[in-house]
N, C-alpha and C positions, 0 to 999 in steps of 0.2 A: 601765514598760518590759516587764513580763511580758505585758501585754495586747498590745503591739505585736509581740512575739516570737510570741505565740500566733496572732495573725492572720496574720503573715507566713509562718508555717510550716504553716498549715492549707491543705488543698486546697479550692479551686483557686487561692488567692492565692499559693501557693508557686511556681507556674509563673512568675509575674511577679517574685517575689522572686529568682529565679535570672536571669531575662532582663534586668531593669533594671540590675543592676550591670554586666552585659556591655555594655549600651548606653552606660552612663556611661564604662566603660573605653574603648570605641571612640571616644567623643567626646574623651576626654583624649588618646588617641593621635593623633587628627586635629589637635587643638590644638597638640600637640608636633611635628606634621608627620612623624610616623612612619608614618601610614596616609593614603591618599588619601581625599578627601571622597567621590568617586564610586567607591567600592569595589565596588558591586554592579551598575554599569551596563555595558552592552555597546553597541556601535555600531549595533545594529539592533533593530527590534521584530519581526523575522521569526521568531525562535526562541522557545522557551518559557522565556524568561529572567524573572527576578524583575522587572526593570524593565518588561518588556512587560505583565506581570500588573498591576503598579501603575498603569501608564498606563490599562489597561482599567478599573481601579477609580476613576479620576478623579484620580490623583496626578501628572498630567503637569506638566512644567515645573520640578520640584524634584528634587534628588538622591534616589535611592531610599533612601539611608541616613537622610536627614532625614525622609522620609515614613514609613519604618518606625519611627523613634524616636517621632514624634508619635502614630502609631497604637498602639504599645505603651504609651506613657504614658497615653493616654486609656483604653485597654482595661484597664490595670491599675487605674486609678482607679475604673472601673465595677465591676470584679471585687471590689476591696477594699470598696467601698460595699455591694455585695450581701452580702458575707461578714459585715461588721459589722452591717448592719441586719437581715439575715434568717437566713442560714445558721447562724451561731453560736448562735442561739437555738433551733434545731430539733434534735431527736434523730433524726438520719438513719440512723445505723448504716452498713450497707453501701451504702445508696442515695446516700451523699455523693459517691461517685465518678461515677456517671452524671449526677447533678444538677450536680456540679461541671463536668463536660464541657459540659453545656447552658449553664451560666453563662459558661464560657470562650467558647463559640461566640457566645452572645448579646452578650457584652461586645465582642467583636471586630466583630460585625455592627452594633451601635449606634455603636461608635467610628469605624468606617470612613468613613461620610459626614461625620461631624464633623471627622475628621482631614483628609479631602480638602478640605473647606471652609477649614480653617486653612491647609493647604498652598497652596490657590489664592490666599489673601489675601497670602501672602509670596512668591508666584511672581515678581513684578516685582523684589523685592529681590534674588533670586537672579540675575535677568537683568542687573541693574545692577552687582552686586558680584562676580560670579564669571565674568568675561569669558573666562577661560581654561578654564572648565569647560563645554564645549559639550554634553556628554552629558546634562545635566539638561534639555535642550530636547527630548528624545525625547517624541513624542506631541503637541507643540505644532503648531498649524495656522499655515501661512504663506501669504503671497501672493507668487508668483514675479514678480520685477521685470524680468528680462531672459531672453533666449533662452540656452540652454546653449552654451558654446564647444566646440571640437573635443575638448578634454580632459574634458568632462563637468562643468564647473563653472558655477554660476549664482548669482545673488543673490536673496534673498527677505527680507521683513519679517514679523515675527510679527503675527498678526491681533489679539492681545490687547495688544500693545505695539509700535505702529508705529514708535517711535524705535529699536527694536532690529533691526539688520540682521544676517542670517546668510548664510553661504556654503553652498550645497548641492553635493554631489558624487555622481555616479552614472554609470552607463553612458549615453552620449549618446543611445542609442535609447530609453531608458526614462525620461528626465528630463522633468519637467513643463515646460510652455512659459509664456511671459510671460502673466500674468493668472490662471494656475491657482492 
């Protein structure tokens, strides 16, 4: 138990020792329906929102909260592995902080494509089971099926999941046309 406490409270692992209980608390509150699943999503990718950043990193099609949870879980595993296998055996002194920052950055950099791949593999599950949660579709590519009506509504199917049909809404002059 002393070893676990020592590793959990050492830098850089302490960063994830603080974040992972918050992630767990968030998912407990989601399970109790006290918080929404799509807490971090917005309706557009135009602004500098967290969801637009995650889509740019390859996390399209899943809720941002799920993508962040997977990313933090993998990055914490890498950070703890580096701490246990290397950092705790070195006498770093003051250099522990800059090296710890490099380890944090490196673990997030390594975890990001792995987390994006895991999220891509569960993307269809979110399409099938979260029909009322359309914001997790931000960044998905679609094929437009019909011309937009006068109110700016049209239909489209996801390119990755042709069985999933969505409704698009926008300004009629800026809407894509059938086949786009």
